[in-house]
N, C-alpha and C positions, 0 to 999 in steps of 0.2 A: 505494498499499501504506500503511495506518494506521500512524502512528509513535506510540508512547507514551513520551516521553521520551529522555534521550540515556544510551549507556552510558560507562564510565569512561574507554574508549577515544576518546571524541567521535562513535563512530556510534550513529545511533538505533535503539531498542529498537523491534520489531515484535510482532505479536500472536504470529507462530510464534516467537519469543524466548523470550515471556512463556510460552508453553505448551508449550516445547520438553522434552524430558526429561534436557537438560543442562543447562538452567537453573533445575532446579528447587532443585539444591544452592546457588545464588547467590542464591537467593530469603529474604527472611527475614519471620518473623512478628513481630507488636508485641504487646506482654502489657502489662498494667499489674500492678503488684506493690506491696505493702505490706509492712514489715517492721520490727522494732524490738522494745520491749518495753512493759508495762503494769504500774507496781509500785503498787498502791492497796489500803489497808483489809487489809492483813497477805496480800496475794494479789500473787501475780509470776507474768505471763504472759508469755510470749517468742515470738515468732512470725519464722519463719525461710522463705525461698524460695530452693530451691537448683536448680542444674543435675544431672542424675544420668548419670553414663556408665559402663560395663562395668568391673569387675564390680560395683563397689557404690560409685563416686568420686563424691562429692558437694562441690561448690562454691558460692560465692555466686552465683544468679541474676543479680544486679545488676552482677557484675564480669565473669563470664563472655559477657555478651552486648555490644551496642552501643547505648549510653544514647541516650536522644533529648534532646537539649539544651531546656532550658526547660520541663522537663515534672517536675522534681525536685521536690520538698516534702516539708519536715517539719513531723509535727503534734505539738506537744506535749503531754503528757497535761493539765500545770496548770503555773502560774508555777515550781515548785518543779522544779529539774533532776532529784531524785531519783525522781520518780514517771516518768522516762523519756518513751518517745515512740516515734512511728512515721514510718520515711522511705517515701515514696510517689514512686513513678517509673514511666516506661515504657523498657521495651528490647527491641530485637530481638534474636530468635535463631533460627537456623536450623531450617528444617522439620524433624518429628521429635523434635526435642530433648524430653528428659523432664524436666518440671520437677517438684518436690517442696514442697508447701506442708506446713510443720510448725508446731503450735502446744503448747506444754508449759505447764501451768499447776501451782502451787505453793501452797500455802497455810501459812503459819508454817514454811517451810523443807521442808515434806512434800510428797511429789509429788501432785497431785488428779488429772489427768488428762494424757493424751499423746495426740497424733492425727496423722497426714498424710494428704494426698491427692496422688495422682500424675496428672500430666496429660501427656500426650503430645501437642505442637503439631502440627496439622494443620489447613492452610489452607481443605481443604473441610468440615471438621468443625463440629459445633454450636458457637455463641459461648456459652462457660462465664463465669457470673458465681459466683465462689466467695466468700461473705461468712465471717469470723471473728469469733467471739463475745468480747467484752471483760469484764475484771473490771469491775463498777461501784463509785464511791464519789461523794461529794458534790462534791468536788475535780476528777473527772475532766471534760473538756469534751469527751471523744470519744463519748460515748454508749455504748450497749452493743454496737455490731456496726463493722466496717469492711470495706470492700471491699478482701480480701487479693490478688484474681487476676481479672482479665478477658480472656479470651484466646480464641481459636478451636482446639480440640483434643477429646481424649477421656480419659475417665477410665479409669485402668489398675489392675488387680490385680496381685498378686506373679506369677502363672502367666502372664499376657500379658507382662510386663515381662521373664520369663525368655527370651522368645523373642527379645527385643531383646540378650540377652547379660547383662541386669541381674539379679544373684541377689540378692536381698533377704533378708538373713540370719533364719533363724527366731527368734531373740531379738527382734530389731527388729520384725519382724511380730506376736510376742506384746505387744509394748510399746507400738506406736503404730497399729495396724491393727484395734484391737477397734471394731467397728461402733457399739456404742454410745458409746464415748467419741469416736468421728468425730463423730457426730450433737452431742454436746456441744460441740462445738469449731467445727464448718462448717456451712454451709450451701451446698449446690450448687444453681443453678438456669442451665437453658437458657434464653437467651435468645433464641436464633435457630438453628433446626433445620440440621442437617446438609445440605449441597448433595451429597455424595456418601456413601454408608453406610460406615460405618468397615470395615477388614479382618476379617476373623473368625480367630479362632484354632482351627488343626486340630490332629490328633495324625495323623502321616503314618508308616507303617512303612517301613524302610528294607531293603535287599538281605539285610542280616545280621541281620534279626529285632529289631532295636532300633525303639524308638519315639520321635519328636522331636516337639516342637511347633513350628509353623509358620506364618505369616501367609497368608490365601489371600484375595487381592484380592475385593471385591464390584463387580459392574458397575454404573455409576450407573444410576439410573432414567431412562428416556427423558420427557421432559416433549413434551406435545403440547399446540400452541396451539389452544384452543378460540377459535371465534368465537361470542359471543352476540348 
C-alpha cells in the first residue's frame, strides 16, 4: 500500500487516509495573502484579509491560520515609513474557511470606495488569483496592483454565506458589496478550473411550511481516458 508521509503519531499516511471523510477536517489549504496600507498623493488605501465565522466574527487571517515559515515578506511603498507598505505571507487554513478580502480608499480623509470579496476555501475548487489595485504616485515602488490572494476556493455572496450561518449585516452589504466599487478595487481571475463542481444553494421547504437555504452537493464529473 502506497504511503504519503508520516502522521504526527509516527504512523504513515496512506491514500485511504488522505481521501477519507474523517481526514478532511485535518487537512489545510495553503493561501497567499497581502495586507497593509498605501498612503500616497493624498490617498490612503488599506487592505485587510480576515477569516469570517458565524454570525459575523472577523479575525486576521494571518493570525488565525498556520503561518508558513520563510514565506513572509514586507514590501515598503517607499523609503519614507509614512507611505506604508504591504505584508505578504502564506498561511494554511482549514477547508471551508471563509476568507474576507477588504479594500478601503480615502482621498483627503473622505471615503472614496470600499469593497470586499468573500472566498470559501475548497481544495477541489478553482485556483483563484485576486489582484487589488493600488493608488499611484511617483514615489511608490509597488506599481498599480498587488496579488492580494491566491488559493483554491469559491467566491461567495451574502445569500450563500447565510447557508454557512454567516449573516452579513445589511449596512455592511450596502457599504462594501457594491458591484461597481468591487470592480474598482479588485480583479478576480480563475487560474485553474475546479476539479469538482461547487455545491449549489437550494431552497428547501420543511414540514412546518418554512423555507430555508441549504447546500446540495454536485456529483463530480466522470472523466474518461480517451486513447488517441
